[in-house]
C-alpha positions as CSV (number, residue, x, y, z in Angstrom):
1,M,-2.7,-13.4,21.1
2,W,-4.8,-10.6,18.7
3,N,-6.3,-14.0,16.6
4,N,-7.6,-15.5,19.9
5,V,-9.8,-12.6,20.8
6,Q,-11.0,-11.1,17.4
7,K,-13.6,-13.3,15.6
8,D,-14.8,-13.0,12.0
9,P,-11.8,-11.2,10.3
10,L,-12.6,-8.7,7.6
11,I,-10.0,-9.7,5.2
12,T,-8.4,-13.3,5.0
13,V,-5.3,-14.0,2.5
14,E,-4.8,-17.4,1.8
15,N,-1.6,-18.7,0.4
16,L,-1.0,-15.4,-1.9
17,T,1.7,-15.6,-4.6
18,K,2.8,-13.5,-7.4
19,R,4.9,-14.1,-10.4
20,Y,5.8,-11.9,-13.3
21,G,6.0,-14.0,-16.4
22,D,8.7,-16.8,-16.3
23,G,10.9,-15.3,-13.3
24,E,10.8,-16.0,-9.9
25,N,7.9,-15.5,-7.4
26,V,8.0,-12.1,-6.1
27,F,6.3,-13.4,-2.9
28,E,4.8,-16.9,-2.0
29,N,2.6,-18.4,0.6
30,V,1.4,-15.6,2.2
31,N,-1.2,-15.9,4.8
32,F,-2.8,-13.5,7.3
33,D,-6.1,-12.2,8.6
34,I,-7.1,-8.4,9.2
35,H,-9.8,-7.5,11.7
36,K,-12.3,-4.7,11.9
37,N,-10.9,-1.6,13.6
38,E,-7.5,-2.9,13.1
39,F,-4.7,-1.0,12.1
40,V,-1.9,-3.0,10.4
41,C,1.5,-1.7,9.2
42,L,3.5,-3.9,6.4
43,I,7.4,-3.6,6.5
44,G,10.0,-5.0,4.2
45,H,12.7,-4.0,2.0
46,S,12.1,-2.8,-1.6
47,G,11.3,-5.9,-4.2
48,C,9.5,-8.1,-1.5
49,G,6.1,-7.3,-3.1
50,K,4.7,-5.0,-0.5
51,S,2.8,-2.9,-2.9
52,T,1.9,-5.6,-5.1
53,I,0.2,-7.1,-2.0
54,L,-1.7,-3.7,-1.6
55,N,-2.6,-3.7,-5.0
56,A,-4.3,-7.1,-4.6
57,L,-6.1,-6.3,-1.5
58,A,-7.5,-3.1,-3.5
59,G,-8.7,-5.2,-6.5
60,L,-5.9,-3.4,-8.6
61,E,-3.9,-6.6,-9.6
62,N,-4.5,-10.2,-9.8
63,A,-2.2,-12.6,-7.6
64,S,-0.5,-15.7,-9.4
65,R,-2.2,-17.9,-6.9
66,G,-3.9,-17.9,-3.6
67,D,-7.2,-15.9,-2.4
68,I,-8.2,-12.9,-0.9
69,L,-11.6,-12.6,1.0
70,M,-13.3,-9.6,2.3
71,E,-16.1,-10.8,4.6
72,G,-16.0,-14.1,3.0
73,K,-16.4,-12.7,-0.6
74,P,-13.5,-13.1,-3.1
75,V,-11.8,-9.6,-3.9
76,T,-11.3,-9.7,-7.5
77,K,-11.7,-6.1,-8.6
78,P,-11.6,-2.6,-7.0
79,G,-14.5,-1.5,-4.9
80,L,-15.6,1.7,-2.6
81,E,-15.5,-0.7,0.4
82,R,-11.9,-0.5,0.0
83,G,-10.1,3.0,-0.2
84,V,-6.6,3.8,-1.4
85,V,-4.3,6.5,-0.6
86,F,-1.1,6.3,-2.7
87,Q,2.5,7.9,-2.0
88,S,1.3,10.2,-4.9
89,H,-1.9,12.2,-3.7
90,A,-3.6,11.3,-7.2
91,L,-5.9,14.3,-6.8
92,L,-7.5,15.7,-10.0
93,P,-5.6,18.5,-11.1
94,W,-8.5,20.3,-12.9
95,L,-10.7,20.2,-10.2
96,T,-10.8,22.1,-7.0
97,V,-10.4,20.5,-3.5
98,S,-13.9,20.6,-2.9
99,E,-14.6,19.1,-6.4
100,N,-12.1,16.3,-5.8
101,I,-14.0,15.3,-2.4
102,A,-17.3,15.7,-4.3
103,F,-15.9,13.2,-7.0
104,A,-15.8,10.4,-4.4
105,L,-18.8,11.2,-2.6
106,K,-20.9,11.1,-5.8
107,A,-19.2,7.6,-6.4
108,K,-20.6,6.5,-3.4
109,S,-24.1,8.1,-3.6
110,S,-24.8,9.5,-7.2
111,N,-28.1,11.1,-5.8
112,I,-26.7,13.0,-2.9
113,S,-28.4,16.4,-2.5
114,A,-26.7,19.3,-3.0
115,K,-26.8,20.6,0.8
116,A,-25.7,17.3,1.8
117,L,-22.5,17.2,-0.6
118,D,-21.5,20.5,0.7
119,E,-22.0,19.5,4.5
120,Q,-19.9,16.3,4.0
121,I,-17.2,18.0,2.1
122,N,-17.0,20.4,4.9
123,H,-16.7,17.4,7.4
124,Y,-14.1,15.4,5.7
125,L,-11.8,18.7,5.0
126,S,-12.3,19.7,8.6
127,M,-11.4,16.0,9.6
128,V,-7.8,16.6,8.2
129,G,-7.6,20.5,9.4
130,L,-8.0,21.9,5.8
131,A,-11.7,23.5,5.8
132,G,-10.1,26.7,4.3
133,V,-8.8,25.3,1.1
134,K,-11.7,23.9,-0.5
135,N,-11.9,26.2,-3.3
136,K,-8.1,25.9,-4.3
137,K,-6.9,23.8,-7.0
138,P,-4.2,20.8,-5.9
139,S,-1.3,23.0,-7.8
140,E,-2.1,25.9,-5.1
141,L,-1.3,23.6,-2.1
142,S,1.9,22.1,-0.5
143,G,2.5,18.6,-0.5
144,G,1.5,17.9,3.0
145,M,-2.1,19.5,2.3
146,K,-2.4,17.5,-0.8
147,Q,-1.8,14.4,0.7
148,R,-4.5,15.4,3.5
149,V,-7.1,16.1,0.8
150,G,-6.0,12.5,-0.6
151,I,-6.8,11.0,3.0
152,A,-10.1,13.2,3.1
153,R,-11.1,11.7,-0.3
154,A,-10.6,8.2,0.7
155,F,-12.5,8.4,4.0
156,A,-15.4,10.2,2.4
157,T,-16.4,7.1,0.6
158,Q,-16.8,5.6,4.4
159,P,-14.7,2.5,3.1
160,K,-14.6,-0.6,5.3
161,M,-10.9,-0.5,5.0
162,L,-8.2,1.9,4.1
163,L,-5.3,0.8,2.1
164,M,-2.4,3.5,2.3
165,D,0.8,2.6,0.3
166,E,3.9,4.7,1.9
167,P,1.3,8.0,1.8
168,F,3.7,10.1,3.9
169,G,7.1,8.7,2.2
170,A,7.4,11.9,0.1
171,L,6.9,14.4,3.0
172,D,9.4,16.3,5.1
173,A,9.9,15.2,8.8
174,L,7.9,17.9,10.6
175,T,4.9,17.5,7.8
176,R,5.1,13.9,8.0
177,G,4.8,14.0,11.9
178,V,1.6,16.1,12.1
179,I,-0.1,14.1,9.6
180,Q,0.9,10.8,11.4
181,D,-0.7,12.6,14.6
182,E,-3.9,13.6,12.6
183,L,-4.4,9.9,11.3
184,V,-4.1,8.8,14.9
185,N,-7.1,10.9,15.9
186,I,-9.1,10.2,12.9
187,V,-8.7,6.5,13.3
188,D,-9.4,6.8,16.7
189,E,-12.4,8.8,16.0
190,T,-13.8,6.7,13.2
191,H,-12.5,3.2,14.3
192,Q,-11.3,3.0,10.5
193,T,-9.5,-0.4,9.5
194,V,-6.3,0.2,7.8
195,F,-3.5,-1.5,6.0
196,M,-0.7,0.8,5.2
197,I,3.0,0.1,3.9
198,T,5.9,1.9,5.3
199,H,9.8,1.7,5.7
200,D,9.6,3.7,8.9
201,I,9.5,1.4,11.9
202,D,9.0,4.4,14.3
203,E,6.0,5.1,12.5
204,A,4.7,1.7,12.4
205,I,5.3,1.7,16.3
206,L,2.9,4.5,16.7
207,L,0.2,3.5,14.6
208,A,-0.2,0.0,14.2
209,D,-1.9,-2.8,16.2
210,R,0.2,-5.4,14.4
211,I,3.4,-5.1,12.3
212,F,3.9,-7.4,9.4
213,L,7.4,-8.4,8.5
214,M,8.6,-9.4,4.9
215,S,11.6,-11.4,4.3
216,N,13.6,-9.9,1.2
217,G,12.6,-10.7,-2.2
218,P,12.5,-12.8,-4.7
219,R,10.4,-15.5,-3.1
220,A,9.7,-13.0,-0.1
221,F,7.0,-14.5,2.5
222,L,5.5,-12.9,5.4
223,A,8.0,-14.1,8.3
224,E,6.7,-12.7,11.5
225,I,3.8,-10.7,13.0
226,V,4.7,-8.6,15.9
227,E,1.8,-7.4,18.1
228,N,2.3,-3.7,19.3
229,T,1.9,-4.2,23.0
230,I,2.2,-0.7,23.7
231,P,-1.4,0.7,24.9
232,K,-3.2,3.0,23.0
233,P,-3.6,6.1,22.9
234,R,0.3,6.7,21.7
235,H,2.0,10.0,21.4
236,R,5.3,10.5,19.9
237,D,6.3,12.8,22.3
238,N,6.3,10.0,25.2
239,I,5.7,6.6,23.5
240,H,10.0,6.0,23.7
241,H,9.1,6.1,27.7
242,H,7.0,2.7,27.6
243,S,9.1,-0.3,28.8
244,H,8.3,-2.1,25.4
245,Y,9.2,0.7,22.6
246,Y,12.9,0.0,22.5
247,K,12.3,-4.0,22.5
248,I,10.0,-3.5,19.6
249,R,11.9,-1.3,17.8
250,N,15.2,-3.0,18.2
251,H,13.3,-6.3,17.0
252,L,12.2,-4.4,14.1
253,L,15.5,-3.0,13.1
254,E,17.4,-6.5,13.5
255,F,14.9,-7.9,11.3
256,L,15.2,-5.5,8.3
257,V,19.2,-5.4,8.8
258,H,19.8,-8.9,9.4
259,R,17.2,-11.5,9.3
260,S,15.3,-10.6,6.4
261,K,18.0,-11.3,4.3
262,T,18.8,-14.6,6.0
263,L,15.4,-15.8,5.8
264,Q,15.1,-15.2,1.9
265,Q,17.9,-17.5,1.6
266,Q,16.3,-20.6,3.1
267,P,14.7,-23.0,0.9
268,H,11.5,-23.7,2.7
269,R,8.7,-21.3,3.2
270,P,6.3,-21.5,6.4
271,D,2.9,-22.1,6.1
272,Y,2.2,-19.1,8.7
273,P,4.2,-16.2,10.1
274,T,5.7,-16.6,13.3
275,A,3.6,-14.4,16.0
276,V,5.8,-12.1,18.4
277,N,4.2,-10.6,21.6
278,F,6.4,-9.1,24.0
279,D,4.1,-9.4,27.0
280,Y,4.4,-12.9,26.4
281,A,7.9,-13.0,26.3
282,E,8.3,-11.3,29.5
283,G,6.3,-14.2,30.9
284,G,8.5,-17.0,29.6
285,G,9.6,-16.7,26.0
286,L,7.9,-16.4,22.5
């Protein structure tokens, strides 16, 4: 299993619970680790607290109970070591593409030289295939181009962890596929650690090393962690030929359609999620 191989997690989440006002817990008793260079996708129905968990990891929201540690230190506020990409690109509309990237770079290093600034702007825009739009305003770009600029800006701070909240959810299928492929290449090149929320199980299978599955809310909990046993590099044009593809896909689909609701109704919340590994399953069961 992944956790038996990796040491010293980058992120440790312990007994995380969130409640708003006097209502029921949105989620409770959430426990997981994320390791350096790992790509994790979190899947669950609306209302299970996925975005709240991401915002807590980003330091944008406090949990009601539990702890988040990054390299052993509590996460209590935003920091440049954690970059965030939202479904909305969140670019500053009055700045050019170049100035949006520069804003992030200057936040990381206020005394950066003009030459180094320009070189890094060019580098990160080239990384997402947008070297030719640096002088355009966000209003002059397509939705997919805006999102790529948002990704470039997040990478520009060289975060230890990149947090992505359904970053491709508003894009058409063709554009979404192109940017997914670019993200695969960028993460492979940079060894970036990523925590990403998605509703798309095919996207999760393409991108993730491990897939976290939340039960339905309220009182949602992290029910399973599915290890992606399809080896890298993965490509959308042939990934479905791997013997584990439909096993993993059908398992995720069955969870979302049936078990996520059934699990939500059980009174007990387990201390830790069930680990699912299809290599191990073929050798004699989970």
